[in-house]
C-alpha positions in Angstrom: -6.6 21.8 -4.2 -8.2 24.9 -5.6 -7.7 25.5 -9.4 -5.4 28.5 -9.1 -3.0 26.8 -6.7 -3.0 23.7 -8.8 -2.0 25.7 -11.9 0.6 27.6 -9.9 2.2 24.3 -8.8 2.2 23.0 -12.3 3.8 26.2 -13.7 6.4 26.8 -11.1 7.6 23.3 -10.5 7.5 21.9 -14.0 11.0 23.1 -14.7 12.5 22.2 -11.3 15.6 20.1 -11.5 14.7 16.4 -10.9 15.9 15.3 -7.4 18.4 12.5 -7.1 18.1 9.8 -4.6 21.0 11.4 -2.7 18.9 14.5 -2.1 16.3 12.6 -0.1 18.4 10.3 2.0 17.9 10.3 5.7 19.9 13.0 7.4 19.7 15.3 4.4 18.3 18.5 5.7 15.0 19.5 4.0 15.3 22.9 5.7 18.4 23.6 3.7 16.3 23.8 0.6 14.1 26.6 1.9 16.2 29.2 0.2 15.7 27.5 -3.1 12.1 26.5 -3.0 9.7 28.9 -1.5 6.9 27.7 0.8 4.2 28.4 -1.8 6.0 26.1 -4.3 5.7 23.1 -2.1 3.0 20.4 -2.2 1.2 20.7 1.1 0.1 17.4 2.6 -1.9 16.3 5.6 -1.1 13.0 7.3 -3.8 10.6 8.4 -2.7 7.7 10.7 0.8 8.3 12.0 1.6 5.4 14.2 4.5 3.1 12.9 4.3 3.1 9.1 2.4 6.5 9.1 5.2 8.1 11.2 7.8 6.8 8.7 5.8 8.2 5.8 5.4 11.6 7.5 9.1 11.7 8.1 9.8 10.9 4.4 7.3 13.4 3.1 8.8 16.1 5.4 12.3 15.3 4.1 11.2 16.1 0.5 12.3 19.6 -0.3 9.2 20.3 -2.4 6.8 19.3 0.3 5.4 20.6 3.6 3.5 18.5 6.1 0.9 21.0 7.3 -1.4 18.8 9.5 -1.2 15.6 11.4 -4.4 13.5 12.2 -4.5 10.5 14.4 -7.0 9.0 16.8 -4.1 8.3 19.2 -3.0 11.6 20.8 0.4 10.1 21.7 1.2 9.1 18.1 0.1 12.5 16.9 2.3 14.3 19.4 5.3 12.2 18.5 4.8 12.7 14.7 4.3 16.5 15.1 7.6 16.7 17.0 9.4 14.5 14.5 8.1 16.5 11.5 8.9 19.8 13.1 12.5 18.8 13.6 12.7 17.5 10.1 11.2 20.3 8.1 11.7 23.2 10.6 8.0 24.1 10.7 5.3 22.7 12.9 2.3 20.9 11.4 -1.1 21.5 12.9 -2.6 18.9 15.2 -6.0 18.0 13.7 -7.3 14.9 15.5 -10.2 14.3 13.0 -8.8 14.2 9.5 -12.2 15.3 8.2 -11.6 18.7 9.7 -8.1 18.7 8.2 -9.7 18.3 4.7 -11.5 21.6 5.2 -8.1 23.4 4.9 -8.0 25.0 1.4 -4.2 25.1 1.6 -4.0 21.3 1.7 -3.1 19.8 -1.6 -3.0 16.1 -0.7 -3.9 13.6 2.0 -1.6 10.7 2.9 -3.6 7.8 4.2 -1.8 5.3 6.5 -4.7 4.5 8.8 -5.9 0.9 9.2 -7.2 -1.0 6.2 -10.9 -0.4 6.8 -10.3 3.4 6.6 -8.2 3.3 3.3 -10.9 3.7 0.7 -13.4 5.7 2.8 -10.8 8.2 3.7 -9.5 8.5 0.1 -13.1 9.0 -1.1 -13.7 11.8 1.4 -10.4 13.4 0.4 -11.2 13.2 -3.3 -14.6 14.9 -2.7 -12.8 17.6 -0.8 -10.6 18.4 -3.9 -7.4 16.7 -2.5 -5.0 14.3 -4.2 -4.3 11.1 -2.3 -1.3 9.0 -1.4 -2.9 5.8 -0.3 -1.0 3.0 1.5 -1.7 -0.6 0.4 -4.1 -2.2 0.3 -6.2 0.4 -1.5 -9.4 -1.1 -0.1 -10.8 -3.4 2.5 -13.0 -5.2 -0.1 -13.5 -5.4 -3.9 -16.5 -3.1 -3.9 -14.5 -0.3 -2.3 -11.7 -0.8 -4.9 -14.2 -0.2 -7.6 -15.5 2.8 -5.8 -12.0 4.3 -5.8 -11.6 3.8 -9.5 -15.0 5.5 -10.0 -14.1 8.4 -7.7 -10.8 9.1 -9.4 -12.6 9.2 -12.7 -15.2 11.5 -11.4 -13.0 14.0 -9.6 -9.9 13.6 -11.8 -7.5 13.8 -8.9 -4.3 12.0 -8.5 -4.4 8.8 -6.3 -1.1 7.0 -5.9 -1.1 3.6 -4.2 1.8 2.7 -1.9 3.2 -0.1 -4.1 6.6 1.5 -3.8 8.5 -1.1 -5.6 6.9 0.2 -8.8 9.4 3.1 -8.4 12.5 1.2 -7.4 15.0 1.5 -10.3 16.4 -2.0 -10.3 13.0 -3.6 -9.9 11.8 -1.5 -12.8 14.8 -2.7 -14.8 14.1 -6.3 -13.9 10.6 -6.1 -15.1 11.8 -4.3 -18.3 14.3 -7.2 -18.8 11.5 -9.7 -18.3 9.3 -8.0 -20.9 12.2 -7.7 -23.3 12.4 -11.5 -23.4 15.3 -12.2 -20.9 13.7 -15.6 -20.0 11.6 -16.0 -23.0 7.8 -15.9 -22.4 7.1 -15.9 -18.7 4.2 -18.2 -17.9 4.4 -18.8 -14.1 5.2 -16.5 -11.2 5.7 -17.5 -7.5 5.6 -14.9 -4.7 6.0 -15.3 -1.0 6.2 -13.6 2.4 7.6 -15.1 5.6 7.8 -13.9 9.2 7.8 -15.2 12.8 4.9 -13.3 14.3 4.0 -14.1 17.9 0.5 -15.0 19.3 -1.8 -12.1 19.9 -3.4 -13.9 22.8 -7.0 -13.6 23.9 -8.0 -10.1 24.5 -10.1 -8.7 27.4 -12.8 -6.1 27.1 -11.5 -3.1 28.9 -12.2 0.6 29.1 -11.0 2.6 26.1 -7.7 4.5 26.9 -7.9 8.2 27.4 -5.5 8.7 24.5 -7.7 6.9 22.0 -10.8 8.1 20.0 -12.0 4.6 19.5 -15.2 5.6 17.8 -13.3 7.5 15.1 -10.8 4.7 14.9 -13.6 2.3 14.0 -15.2 4.8 11.7 -17.0 3.0 8.8 -16.6 -0.5 10.4 -19.5 -2.0 12.5 -18.9 -1.4 16.2 -17.1 -3.9 18.3 -16.1 -3.7 21.9 -12.6 -2.5 22.7 -10.1 -5.2 23.6 -6.6 -4.8 25.1 -4.9 -6.7 22.3 -6.4 -4.9 19.3 -4.5 -1.6 18.8 -2.2 -0.8 17.2 -1.2 -3.7 15.0 -3.3 -6.8 15.7 -6.3 -5.4 13.9 -4.6 -6.7 10.8 -5.7 -10.3 11.7 -9.4 -9.5 12.4 -11.8 -9.4 9.5 -13.9 -6.4 10.8 -10.9 -4.1 10.3 -8.1 -6.0 8.7 -7.4 -8.1 5.6 -4.8 -10.6 6.7 -1.2 -11.2 5.5 -2.4 -11.5 1.9 -3.2 -7.8 1.7 -0.8 -6.7 4.5 2.2 -7.9 2.6 1.0 -10.1 -0.2 -0.3 -7.1 -2.2 3.3 -6.0 -3.0 4.3 -9.4 -4.5 1.0 -10.0 -6.3 1.4 -6.6 -7.8 4.9 -7.5 -9.1 3.6 -10.7 -10.5 0.7 -9.1 -12.2 3.1 -6.5 -13.7 5.6 -9.0 -14.9 3.0 -11.3 -16.5 1.1 -8.5 -18.1 -2.2 -9.4 -16.7 -5.2 -7.6 -15.1 -8.0 -9.8 -13.9 -7.9 -13.6 -13.4 -10.3 -16.2 -14.7 -10.0 -18.6 -11.7 -8.8 -18.3 -8.1 -8.4 -20.9 -5.4 -6.8 -20.7 -1.9 -6.0 -22.9 1.0 -4.7 -22.2 4.5 -5.9 -21.3 8.0 -4.9 -20.2 11.5 -2.6 -23.1 12.5 0.2 -21.8 14.7 -1.6 -20.5 17.8 -5.1 -20.6 19.4 -5.9 -17.0 20.0 -8.0 -14.1 18.6 -6.3 -14.2 15.2 -9.0 -14.8 12.6 -7.3 -14.4 9.2 -4.9 -17.2 8.0 -1.4 -17.3 9.3 -0.5 -19.8 6.5 -2.0 -19.3 3.1 -1.5 -20.2 -0.6 -3.4 -18.3 -3.3 -3.4 -19.6 -6.9 -4.6 -17.5 -9.8 -5.1 -18.4 -13.5 -5.3 -15.8 -16.3 -6.7 -15.8 -19.8 -3.2 -15.3 -21.5 -2.1 -18.8 -20.5 -0.2 -17.7 -17.4 -0.6 -18.5 -13.7 0.7 -17.3 -10.4 0.9 -18.4 -6.8 1.5 -16.5 -3.6 2.6 -18.2 -0.3 2.2 -16.4 3.0 3.7 -17.7 6.3 3.1 -15.3 9.2 4.5 -17.6 11.9 7.3 -19.5 10.2 10.1 -17.3 8.9 12.0 -19.9 6.8 13.1 -18.0 3.7 12.5 -18.8 0.0 15.4 -18.3 -2.4 17.3 -16.8 0.5 14.8 -14.0 1.0 11.9 -13.4 3.4 9.9 -11.9 0.6 10.2 -12.1 -3.2 9.0 -13.1 -6.6 10.3 -15.6 -9.1 9.2 -15.6 -12.7 9.6 -18.8 -14.7 9.8 -18.7 -18.5 10.7 -20.7 -21.6 14.4 -19.8 -21.4 15.1 -19.3 -17.7 13.9 -17.6 -14.5 14.1 -14.1 -13.0 14.2 -13.4 -9.3 13.1 -10.2 -7.6 14.0 -10.5 -3.9 13.0 -8.1 -1.2 15.4 -5.4 -2.3 16.2 -3.2 -5.2 17.8 -6.0 -7.2 17.2 -8.9 -9.6 18.9 -12.0 -10.9 18.4 -13.9 -14.1 19.0 -17.7 -14.3 19.2 -19.9 -17.4 17.5 -23.3 -17.6 20.6 -24.9 -16.0 20.2 -22.7 -12.9 23.3 -20.7 -13.8 23.2 -17.0 -12.9 23.6 -15.1 -16.1 22.9 -11.6 -14.7 23.0 -10.3 -11.2 22.0 -6.7 -10.6 22.7 -6.0 -6.9 21.0 -3.7 -4.5 23.1 -0.8 -3.2 20.9 0.2 -0.2 20.0 -1.7 2.9 16.4 -2.9 3.0 14.6 -4.9 5.6 11.3 -6.2 4.2 10.2 -7.3 7.7 10.5 -3.7 9.1 6.8 -2.9 9.3 7.6 0.8 9.8 10.2 2.0 7.3 11.9 -0.7 5.2 13.2 1.5 2.4 13.0 5.2 3.0 15.4 6.4 0.3 13.8 4.3 -2.4 10.3 5.1 -1.3 11.1 8.8 -1.8 11.2 8.1 -5.5 7.6 6.9 -5.3 6.7 10.1 -3.4 8.3 12.2 -6.0 6.4 10.4 -8.7 3.2 11.3 -6.8 4.3 14.9 -6.8 5.1 14.8 -10.5 1.6 13.4 -11.1 0.2 16.4 -9.3 2.5 19.1 -10.7 3.1 17.9 -14.3 0.6 15.2 -15.0 3.3 12.6 -15.1 1.9 9.1 -15.3 1.8 7.5 -11.9 3.9 4.4 -11.1 1.0 2.9 -9.1 -2.2 4.6 -10.3 -5.5 3.5 -8.7 -6.8 1.3 -11.5 -3.7 -0.9 -11.3 -3.7 -0.6 -7.5 -7.3 -1.9 -7.4 -6.4 -4.8 -9.8 -3.5 -5.9 -7.6 -5.4 -5.5 -4.4 -8.3 -7.5 -5.9 -6.0 -10.5 -6.5 -5.4 -10.8 -2.7 -9.0 -10.1 -1.9 -10.2 -12.8 -4.2 -7.8 -15.2 -2.6 -9.3 -14.4 0.8 -12.8 -14.8 -0.5 -12.0 -18.2 -2.0 -10.4 -19.4 1.3 -13.4 -18.2 3.4 -16.0 -19.9 1.3 -13.9 -23.0 0.7 -14.4 -23.0 -3.1 -12.6 -22.2 -6.3 -13.9 -18.9 -7.8 -14.6 -18.5 -11.5 -14.3 -14.9 -12.6 -15.1 -12.5 -15.5 -11.7 -11.7 -16.9 -13.0 -8.3 -18.0 -13.5 -7.0 -14.5 -12.7 -9.8 -12.0 -16.3 -10.2 -10.9 -17.3 -13.5 -9.3 -19.5 -15.7 -11.4 -22.3 -18.0 -10.2 -21.4 -18.0 -6.5 -23.9 -16.1 -4.3 -22.0 -17.0 -1.1 -18.7 -15.6 -2.4 -20.5 -12.6 -3.8 -21.6 -11.6 -0.3 -18.0 -10.9 0.5 -17.5 -8.6 -2.5 -18.5 -5.7 -0.2 -19.1 -5.2 3.5 -21.6 -3.9 6.1 -20.9 -0.4 7.4 -21.7 1.4 10.6 -24.9 3.4 10.0 -24.0 7.0 8.9 -20.4 6.1 7.9 -21.1 4.5 4.5 -18.8 5.7 1.7 -20.4 6.9 -1.6 -19.1 7.9 -5.0 
């Protein structure tokens, strides 16, 4: 964003009335606000990656009265066309089709880039956007590997732009209240946290090498990743389970729960990480674990454990996803929604704060639109008013790193010992090789 427009946004929107959740619920016409907020007062965003989750984000951004989606970038022309039509209907103005997001970044009117492309593109795209003077709303995980996470922290410090990670629960009111209660001593000192994710994912089969479809720019889709042949079972979702592009369930869904656990225990980097698991359910192309347990110890005499089951959906504590904190005087549960429960040491519920909105944690596209709008508005406030972010990139990197270290420990089959000042791996050359990755020549991200 150029300096004059940045200052204009800060000045004109600093006094704007704070939006309530009701003002951003689905079906609430963003166009009706046009008479109140002029086009020049809106934050103008470009969307990168608009299939599934990206389409949901584009819709949510378009619903915000102080936002305009001005461009849509996707390597799949079908997804781009669908998103453009949806956004046009939502905000009553048509975003520009810009298949290559790098060209979209050249638009001086763009204030921010929303990155919802596959994991291997997250950090490289955010780095390019930062260099182009844009703010970034970056879906989790913030990086494909620890080195990229550190690059993001460095890039935000260098360019002083706003980078918000999509850990949306950081902005959900009852989740915030639950963490506040935890920190206020509701269960005494919390010393152990357990998180989980469960699902019933089907086999992805064994893919066949086939011609790249006409609707897909496969070279741009691969981008910074080393080139692999196109297979018919790769795009759009199954790349999550292949190391060249994806990061497994630990980062796909575990990042959210690990972030909550880190937040509640008040920790940053671990001292020790171990992990066990594997691909157990099917024999197919799936490389990452479908069943995994990650254990992490911290210097403040606390520990946490995350359990992921991609192919057995039996719930824990009645929820497919959640976190339980255990303390000296009781326990506190954050389930998949905007709610929490506190138990005493006799398992009696002493406080039950219920969720008043329907949330489906297994909906990979749009589990919580109205609540996520609060996270988007926090991002806008960071841009317009310098408001502290709910999920700034330093914390985003720290939470993402927990899952990455778990994957590294699993892949090398060893317990990792770490520097608690920065999470760096100590005395393990084999594990250190997975701290970064190889890139396709000419696509390497730099700070």
